[in-house]
N, C-alpha and C positions, 0 to 999 in steps of 0.2 A: 373925510367928509367933503362933499362937492355941492356947491350952490350954483344953480343955473339962473338964467335970466328971468325965469318965471317965479323966482323966490321959493322954489321947492328944494328940499334937501334929499339926497339919496345916500343910502348905506347898503353895504354888502353883508349878506348873512348866509348861513348854511343850515339846511334842514336838519333837525335833530336825528331823523332816521337815516340821514345821508342818502336817501332815495333807495335804500336797500330792500325795502318791503314791497316796492312796486314792481313785482315780477312781470317780465315781458316788455318792460318799458326802459329805455335808456335815459334814466332820469339824472339830470345834472342837479346836484343838491344845492348849488350856489344860486342864490336869488339876489336881485337888487331891487330894493324898495325905495320909492320916493314918498315924500310926505303928502298927506291929504290936502286937497284944495276945498274951497267952500262948496264947489259942485259935488265933490265926493261926499261931503258931510250931508248935503241935501239928499243924496241917494241913500245914505245910511238911515236918515230919518223918515224915509218914505214908508208908508204902510205896506206890509207884506204878510202873506200867510206862510212864507218860507224864509224866516230870518237868517238861517245859516247860509242859504243861497245868496242872499243879499250881501252878507259880510264876505263870503267867499269871492263873489264878483267884485266887491270893493277892493279886496286884497289884490286880486288879479289885475284890476285896472291901475293899481299903483305899482305893479311890477314892471321894471325896465328890462329885467332878464328873468325869463320864466322857465321852470322845469317842464319836462314832458308829461306832466300829470296835472289835471285840473285841481285847484285848491278845494273845490267842492267834493272831490273824491280822495282827498288826502286822509291819512290817519289823523284822528283828533289831535294828537300831540303835535304834529307838524302844523296843522291849521291854527291851533291856539298859540303856538310859538310865533307864527307870522303875524297873528293879531297883536300880540304883545309888541313885536318889533315895529309894526305899523304905528302903534300908539306912541312908541318911543321916538321914532323918526319924525312924527308929526308934532307931538306936544312935549317931548322930553321924558326923562325917566322918573321924575318925581311923582309919586302917587300917594294921595292922602287916604288913610284908613282909620276907622275907629274900632278898637278891640277892647274886650272886657278882660280885666285881670282876674284870674281864677283864685288868687290869694286874698285880695282885699276888695274885689268887686268894683274897683275903680274903672270907669270908662276912659280909655287912653286914646287921645288923638295922636296919630303917628304918621310920619312921612317916610314912605318906602321908596328905595331906589330900584326900579324895575330892572336896571342893568345888572344888579347884584344877584338876580335869580340865575342859578347855574343851569346849563343845559345838561340833561341826563346823558350818560354814556349809553349808547344804544348797542345791544347785543342781539343780532339777528337770530342766532341759534336759540338763545333763551326765549326770544319772542315767539318763534315758531313752536318751540316746545310748550309754551304756555297756551297756545291755541288748541292743543289737543288734550282732551280731558277724559278721564274715566269717572263717571258720576258716582257719588258715594253710596247711594241707596240702590238704584237700579243696576249699577255697574255697566251701563251702556257707555260705549266709547263714541265721543262726538268731537267734531272740530268746529271752531268758532271763526267768524269773520271779524276783522278789526272794524271798529266803529268809525264812521266818516260823517262830516257835516250833512251830506246828502241823506245818509241813513237816518239821522236824527230828525230832519225835516219830513222824510217819508213816514216815519213812525208817528209823528205828531199829526200829520194829515190823515193817516189811516185811523188813528184813534178818534179824531174829530168826525170822520165820516161814519165810523161805526156808531158813535153816540147819536149822530143825526138820524141814522136809520133805526136805531134801537133805543128810543127814548125811555122805555120802561125796563131796560136791562137791569138784572139784579146783581151784576158784578162789574168790576172795573177791568176793561179789556187791555189796559196798558201793558201789563206783564206778558200776556199772551203775544201781543204784537211785537214787543221788544225781543222776546225769545225767538220768534219766527224770523226776524231779521238777523239775529246773531248766529243762529245755528246753521252751519254750512253743510255738514254731513252727519249722519247717524250710522254707526257701524260701517263706515266707509261708503255709504250710499247717500245720494242726493234725493230726498223725499219729495213727493208731489205736495202741492199746497195742502190738500186735505189730509194726506198722511202725516205731514209735519204738525198740523194743528191737532190731530188726534194724539200724536206722540206727546206733545206738550201738555195737553189737557190731562193726560194720565200720568204725567211725571210726578213722583213724590215731591212735596213742597221743598224738602231738603235739597233735592237735585236742582230745582229751578233757582233756589237761593244761591246755590253753589255756582251755577252758570253766571248769574248776574255779578257775583263778586269776582269771578275770574275774568269776566269782561272788563270790569273796572281795573283789575290788576294789569291787564294788557294795555289799557289806556295810559296807566301810570308809568309804563316802561319807555314811553316816547315823550319828548318835550322838555319842559322846564321843571326843575325842583322848586315847588311853590312854597316850601316851608320858610316862614319869616320869624325872626326873633326880635322882640320888642322889649325894652326894659320899662317896667312900670315906674313912673316918676314919684308915686306916693309911697310904695313899699320897697321898691328896688328889686323886686323879683323879675326874673325873665318870663316873658309871655311868648310861648311858641304857638304860632297860628299858621294858617294857610292863606295865600292870596285869594281874594274874592273879587269878582267883577262887581263894580258899582258905578254910580253916576259919574264918579271922578275919572273913569277910564277914558271916555270919549268927550267928556265935558269938564275938564279939570278947572277947579276954581282958581281965580287969580288972587294972589296975595303979595 
């Protein structure tokens, strides 16, 4: 750990994907993050229509050594990993959570050590295999893009724009737009905008559900294992839960 004259702390980390999925770019997976300043916190708190962009830019501004890929265009697992590490280098690893015990229904206040979350072993071959699907009902063969912070912002903006223009729409367009961003090819072809929309609209619901679940599976192949084990102080049972972002992440309470 290094402390400089500006009272910031810097730590070295390695991207969970090791930069292997960013084809065509010579990505150095080693990054060096400094702790946030008050100015960085003011930027984080600024109003924005693109929250993922704001956080990606915040991470980049705190990088002393940067890979050859924008944080905004990283796979979600790499992005979320850096977000965790930025929080740790700024505020420390202690994170307070409240979880419910499924055995006795007690609400348990717990302090989690974020440094204890393990980095998943990334397998590029398995990840690429997971991106190619044969849909269960239509039997169409498709490939998927991995999700990025930019993609999530773009999807949210597109959904808002559609709702603004179609105030009396009889359906929620979110699923359609998510699928349009996720699907890269259909039967080896890159479809036009209208062709892709028509393809999605006529997909069996079982197929669209399958795509969304497989996209979530791809996200879970990169980053941190967020499973957390807490012991209930009332009944002594183990509570297995997942890390959840909350107010304590960037505004930890002082005790």
